N, C-alpha and C positions, 0 to 999 in steps of 0.2 A: 482897502473890503478886496481890490480885487488878488490883494498882493497874499492875503491872507486864507483866502481858498487858494488858494495855487499851494501854500504852505500843505495844504492842510489834506489837500487832493496827494501830492505829495507821502506825505510823513503813513495814511490811506496805507499808499500802494509801497511803500514802504519799512512799517510796523518797528527793523529795524537803528 
């Protein structure tokens, strides 16, 4: 769950 959240945060910051 934590990993998923972290990944989502990074994806949101980097749309690329």
